C-alpha positions in Angstrom: -39.4 -17.8 74.6 -39.8 -14.3 76.0 -40.1 -12.8 72.5 -42.7 -15.4 71.5 -44.8 -14.6 74.7 -44.5 -10.9 73.9 -45.7 -11.4 70.3 -48.6 -13.6 71.5 -49.7 -10.9 74.0 -49.4 -8.2 71.4 -51.7 -10.2 69.1 -54.1 -10.8 71.9 -54.3 -7.1 72.7 -55.0 -6.3 69.0 -57.9 -8.7 69.1 -59.3 -7.4 72.3 -58.9 -3.7 71.4 -62.4 -3.3 69.9 -64.0 -3.9 73.4 -66.1 -6.9 72.2 -66.2 -10.4 73.7 -63.8 -13.0 72.3 -63.9 -16.6 73.4 -60.8 -18.2 74.8 -61.0 -20.9 72.2 -61.2 -18.5 69.2 -58.4 -16.4 70.7 -56.3 -19.5 71.1 -56.8 -20.4 67.4 -56.0 -16.9 66.3 -52.7 -16.6 68.1 -51.7 -20.3 68.0 -51.9 -21.3 71.7 -54.1 -23.3 74.0 -57.1 -21.9 76.0 -55.2 -22.4 79.2 -52.3 -20.5 77.8 -54.7 -17.7 76.8 -55.9 -17.5 80.4 -52.3 -17.1 81.6 -51.6 -14.4 79.1 -54.8 -12.6 80.1 -53.7 -12.7 83.7 -50.4 -11.1 82.8 -52.1 -8.4 80.8 -54.4 -7.5 83.8 -51.3 -7.4 86.0 -49.8 -4.7 83.8 -52.9 -2.5 83.9 -55.2 -3.8 81.1 -58.7 -4.0 82.4 -60.0 -7.3 81.0 -63.3 -8.9 82.0 -63.8 -12.7 81.9 -67.4 -14.0 81.6 -68.1 -17.7 81.5 -69.6 -18.8 78.2 -68.7 -15.5 76.5 -65.0 -15.1 76.9 -62.9 -12.0 77.4 -63.4 -8.4 76.7 -61.9 -5.0 77.7 -63.8 -2.8 80.0 -63.8 -0.3 77.2 -62.3 -0.2 73.7 -58.7 1.0 73.4 -57.1 2.8 70.5 -53.6 1.3 70.2 -50.5 3.2 69.1 -50.2 2.8 65.3 -46.7 3.0 63.8 -47.9 3.7 60.3 -50.4 6.4 61.3 -47.7 8.2 63.4 -45.2 8.1 60.5 -47.9 9.4 58.2 -48.7 12.3 60.6 -45.1 13.1 60.9 -44.6 12.9 57.2 -41.8 10.3 57.5 -41.6 7.4 55.1 -38.5 5.7 56.6 -39.9 3.1 59.0 -36.6 2.6 60.7 -37.0 5.9 62.6 -39.9 4.6 64.8 -40.6 1.4 66.8 -43.8 0.7 68.6 -43.7 -2.0 71.2 -46.5 -3.7 73.1 -44.9 -4.4 76.5 -41.3 -3.5 77.3 -39.1 -3.1 80.4 -38.3 0.6 79.6 -38.2 2.6 76.4 -35.2 4.5 77.7 -33.3 1.2 78.2 -34.3 0.0 74.8 -32.9 3.1 73.1 -29.9 3.3 75.4 -28.8 -0.3 74.6 -28.9 0.4 70.8 -28.0 4.1 70.9 -24.9 4.0 68.6 -26.7 2.1 65.8 -29.9 4.2 65.7 -30.7 7.0 63.3 -30.8 10.6 64.5 -34.3 11.2 66.1 -35.2 7.5 66.4 -38.3 7.1 68.6 -39.3 4.1 70.7 -42.9 3.9 72.0 -44.6 1.3 74.2 -48.1 0.5 75.3 -46.8 -0.6 78.8 -43.5 -0.6 80.7 -42.6 -3.2 83.3 -39.7 -1.2 84.6 -40.3 2.4 83.7 -37.9 4.9 85.2 -38.0 8.4 86.4 -35.3 10.7 87.8 -33.2 9.8 90.8 -33.9 6.1 90.5 -37.7 6.5 91.0 -40.0 4.2 89.1 -42.5 5.5 86.5 -45.9 3.8 86.8 -46.7 2.6 83.3 -50.1 0.8 83.0 -51.1 -0.6 79.6 -52.4 1.8 77.0 -53.1 4.6 79.4 -50.2 7.0 78.8 -47.5 7.9 76.3 -44.2 6.1 77.1 -41.6 7.5 74.6 -37.9 7.7 74.2 -35.9 9.6 71.4 -32.3 9.3 70.5 -30.3 12.4 69.6 -26.6 13.0 69.1 -25.1 16.4 69.7 -22.0 17.2 67.6 -21.0 19.9 70.1 -20.6 17.3 72.9 -21.7 17.7 76.5 -21.5 21.4 76.6 -24.1 21.8 73.9 -26.7 19.9 76.0 -27.1 22.3 78.9 -30.7 22.7 79.7 -31.9 19.9 77.4 -34.6 18.6 79.9 -36.0 22.1 80.1 -36.2 22.3 76.3 -38.1 19.0 76.2 -40.6 20.3 78.8 -41.2 23.4 76.6 -41.7 21.1 73.5 -44.3 19.0 75.4 -46.1 22.2 76.5 -46.1 23.5 72.9 -47.6 20.3 71.6 -50.3 20.3 74.3 -51.2 23.9 73.3 -51.6 22.8 69.7 -54.2 20.3 71.0 -56.0 23.0 72.8 -54.6 22.5 76.3 -53.2 25.9 77.2 -52.9 26.1 81.0 -50.0 23.7 81.8 -47.0 24.8 83.7 -43.3 23.7 83.8 -41.5 22.7 86.9 -37.8 22.9 87.0 -36.0 20.8 85.8 -38.1 18.1 84.2 -41.9 18.1 84.8 -45.1 19.3 83.3 -47.9 20.2 85.7 -51.6 21.1 85.5 -53.2 22.8 88.5 -50.2 21.8 90.7 -50.6 18.1 89.7 -48.0 16.2 87.7 -49.0 15.5 84.1 -45.7 14.6 82.5 -42.2 13.8 83.3 -38.8 13.8 81.5 -35.8 11.6 82.0 -32.7 12.5 79.9 -29.7 10.1 80.0 -26.4 11.0 78.4 -23.8 8.8 76.7 -20.4 9.9 75.4 -16.9 11.0 76.2 -15.6 14.5 76.9 -14.3 16.2 73.8 -16.4 14.1 71.4 -20.0 13.8 70.2 -22.5 13.1 73.0 -25.7 11.2 72.6 -28.9 11.7 74.7 -31.8 9.4 75.4 -34.8 11.6 75.9 -37.5 9.8 77.8 -41.0 11.3 78.0 -44.0 10.0 80.0 -47.4 11.7 79.7 -50.5 10.6 81.6 -53.4 10.2 79.1 -56.1 8.2 80.9 -54.9 6.4 84.0 -57.0 3.6 85.5 -58.8 4.3 88.7 -56.9 1.5 90.4 -53.5 3.2 90.1 -52.2 3.8 93.7 -48.5 3.4 93.3 -47.9 7.1 92.4 -46.6 9.0 95.5 -47.6 12.5 94.5 -50.6 14.5 93.2 -51.1 13.6 89.5 -53.6 14.2 86.7 -54.2 12.9 83.2 -55.3 14.6 79.9 -58.7 13.0 79.8 -59.5 14.4 83.2 -58.4 17.8 82.1 -60.2 17.9 78.8 -63.2 15.6 79.6 -62.8 14.0 76.2 -60.9 11.3 74.4 -57.3 12.1 73.5 -55.7 10.6 70.4 -52.3 9.3 71.5 -51.1 8.9 67.9 -51.8 12.5 67.1 -50.1 13.8 70.3 -47.0 11.6 69.7 -46.7 12.9 66.2 -47.0 16.5 67.4 -44.3 15.9 70.0 -41.9 14.3 67.5 -42.4 17.1 65.0 -42.1 19.9 67.6 -39.2 18.4 69.5 -37.2 17.6 66.4 -37.5 21.2 65.1 -36.6 22.6 68.5 -33.6 20.3 69.0 -32.2 21.5 65.6 -32.4 25.1 66.8 -31.2 24.2 70.3 -28.0 22.6 68.9 -27.1 25.9 67.2 -28.4 28.6 69.6 -28.7 26.8 73.0 -31.5 27.5 75.4 -31.5 31.3 75.0 -34.3 31.5 72.3 -36.6 29.6 74.6 -36.1 31.4 77.9 -39.1 33.7 77.5 -41.3 30.7 76.8 -40.1 28.9 79.9 -40.7 32.1 82.0 -44.3 32.3 80.8 -45.0 28.7 81.9 -42.7 28.6 85.0 -44.7 27.0 87.8 -42.8 28.7 90.6 -41.6 32.0 89.1 -41.4 34.7 91.8 -42.4 32.1 94.4 -40.4 31.6 97.6 -39.2 28.0 97.3 -36.7 25.5 98.7 -34.2 23.5 96.8 -32.9 20.2 98.2 -29.8 18.6 96.8 -28.5 15.8 98.9 -28.0 17.1 102.4 -28.1 20.7 101.2 -31.2 22.8 101.6 -31.4 26.3 100.1 -34.2 28.8 100.3 -34.9 31.8 98.0 -37.3 33.4 95.5 -37.3 31.6 92.2 -36.3 33.9 89.3 -36.5 31.5 86.5 -33.6 29.9 84.6 -30.4 31.1 82.9 -29.1 30.1 79.4 -27.4 27.1 81.0 -30.7 25.8 82.4 -29.7 26.5 86.0 -32.4 27.5 88.5 -31.9 31.2 89.6 -32.7 31.8 93.3 -32.7 35.2 94.9 -31.7 35.5 98.6 -30.8 38.7 100.4 -30.7 40.6 97.2 -28.3 38.2 95.5 -29.3 35.9 92.6 -27.3 32.6 92.3 -27.6 29.7 89.8 -28.2 26.1 90.9 -27.8 23.1 88.6 -29.1 20.2 90.7 -31.8 19.3 93.2 -35.5 19.1 93.7 -37.6 22.3 93.9 -40.9 22.8 95.8 -42.9 25.5 97.5 -41.7 26.1 101.0 -44.2 24.8 103.5 -42.3 25.7 106.7 
């Protein structure tokens, strides 16, 4: 039943994407349900962030046309003919969960994308607000033959890959916040969630989750920190399919190098974009609060803090500018 409803909503969105009016009766005929069922599906779509107008006598239309994610176009841009390497979903609970549940049966570099998430996740149990069609919600599967030890600093590498991709699209002033965020003008643009599966002494697999704000609706008020989206930065439309393809190509190439050489070849690139380099910051990890001057990262991805002339590495916690 749930799969049937998801398919119906996906078909509805495809019909509405052009931004023109569609009568409830015609929509019902196209997707094979009643007009009242169409109304219920439309209500659900508005609840997950799709801005749909209803006008008596004319039907339903989106506030503005939407360019949906296109599996075939992304595969063409990536130069990949094997369609099993990519899945594009309409509405899903979480792309990370989807990949994690199927991790051991997926090909290397498999990517799941969604138009919306009903249970998007960030680090430390936080939710990732995921309104329909307004961002990139993406997860990639990658297995490391070297096990856990070969994955040190993976979230930092992903941040660098996102920044590289944005630069290729002409967005050159983003910054990286240790350990898993991309910022623009001190506002969060993208986040990364890496989840690891495996046993010590054997191959380890990672689910690499990426969320990038593209054009968030004005009604978003659940985000509890300063944020920004790409359309606000560039003042022009952003092709999500093009950006997804760039990220897949860039990240795949970087992961192959990372498996062999680790984070070392990327340290200079991180330093150049480090949001807090040479800033006096605090690092909070549980009940522990540490102050110091940020001196970048080491080859293991640890944050380097200088205090009283001594530089020490730190592997966990949340970093911010000291306010008092």
